[in-house]
C-alpha positions in Angstrom: 19.6 -2.6 -36.6 16.8 -0.7 -35.0 16.7 -0.7 -31.2 14.2 0.6 -28.7 15.4 3.1 -26.1 13.6 3.4 -22.8 13.9 6.4 -20.5 12.2 7.7 -17.3 13.1 5.0 -14.8 14.3 5.9 -11.3 13.7 5.7 -7.6 10.4 6.9 -6.2 8.5 6.6 -3.0 5.4 4.5 -2.7 2.4 6.4 -3.9 4.5 8.4 -6.4 4.5 8.5 -10.1 6.9 7.9 -13.0 6.5 8.2 -16.8 8.4 5.9 -19.0 9.1 6.6 -22.6 10.2 4.4 -25.5 11.6 5.6 -28.8 13.0 3.6 -31.6 16.6 4.5 -32.8 15.3 4.1 -36.3 12.1 3.7 -38.2 10.1 0.6 -37.7 7.6 -0.2 -40.4 4.3 -2.1 -40.0 4.1 -2.1 -36.2 1.3 -4.3 -34.9 1.6 -3.4 -31.2 3.9 -1.8 -28.7 4.2 -3.2 -25.2 5.7 -2.8 -21.8 7.0 -5.8 -19.9 8.6 -5.9 -16.6 10.8 -8.4 -14.7 10.6 -8.2 -10.9 13.4 -9.6 -8.8 13.3 -13.4 -8.8 10.3 -13.4 -11.1 9.7 -14.2 -14.8 9.1 -11.4 -17.2 5.5 -10.4 -17.5 3.4 -8.3 -19.8 2.3 -5.0 -18.2 0.6 -3.1 -21.0 -0.2 -3.2 -24.7 -1.2 -0.7 -27.3 -2.2 -1.9 -30.8 -1.8 -0.2 -34.1 -5.5 0.7 -33.9 -5.1 2.4 -30.6 -6.6 -0.2 -28.4 -5.0 -0.7 -25.0 -4.8 -3.4 -22.3 -3.1 -3.4 -18.9 -2.4 -6.2 -16.5 -4.8 -6.6 -13.6 -2.0 -5.9 -11.2 -1.6 -2.4 -12.6 -5.1 -1.6 -13.7 -6.3 1.8 -12.7 -2.7 2.9 -12.0 -0.8 2.5 -15.2 -1.7 3.9 -18.6 -0.1 3.2 -21.9 -0.3 5.7 -24.7 1.4 6.6 -27.9 2.4 9.8 -29.7 2.6 8.0 -33.0 3.3 4.4 -34.1 7.0 4.9 -33.1 6.7 6.4 -29.7 5.0 4.9 -26.6 4.7 6.0 -23.0 3.8 4.3 -19.8 2.3 6.6 -17.1 2.8 4.9 -13.7 0.8 6.3 -10.8 0.2 5.2 -7.3 3.3 3.1 -7.4 3.8 0.3 -5.0 6.9 -1.5 -3.8 5.9 -4.6 -5.7 6.1 -2.5 -8.9 9.9 -2.5 -8.5 11.3 -4.1 -11.6 13.3 -3.6 -14.8 10.8 -2.4 -17.4 11.3 -3.3 -21.0 9.8 -1.8 -24.1 8.8 -4.2 -26.9 7.5 -3.6 -30.4 5.9 -6.3 -32.5 6.1 -5.7 -36.3 5.4 -7.7 -39.4 9.2 -8.2 -39.8 9.9 -9.2 -36.2 10.1 -8.2 -32.6 12.2 -5.4 -31.1 13.3 -4.9 -27.5 14.9 -2.2 -25.4 17.6 -2.6 -22.9 15.3 -1.9 -20.0 15.0 0.8 -17.4 15.1 0.2 -13.6 12.1 1.3 -11.6 12.5 1.1 -7.8 9.7 2.0 -5.4 10.6 2.4 -1.8 8.3 2.0 1.1 
């Protein structure tokens, strides 16, 4: 079964940057959108950013102006995270929505120190 693999998480000081990447372990056909979610400690999982098959993007208000989602192709997605804040600390999950179903990564930890 195809699985998404995230990379790029780590520990960074407030104001710093990280770049997350997401790559499928196999080919996913008919992707409608790829997304980044995060789950902060003690909080519910929330949608952070979306990129559609047509290239349109959206980011959550909490990260607007700081995070940018992009793709190399339909099977690769990145999240550029700038001006990181301690409240950005979370496990970040890659998600793909395809005609045949949804795919999730295992998550990558992002920790922002103050």
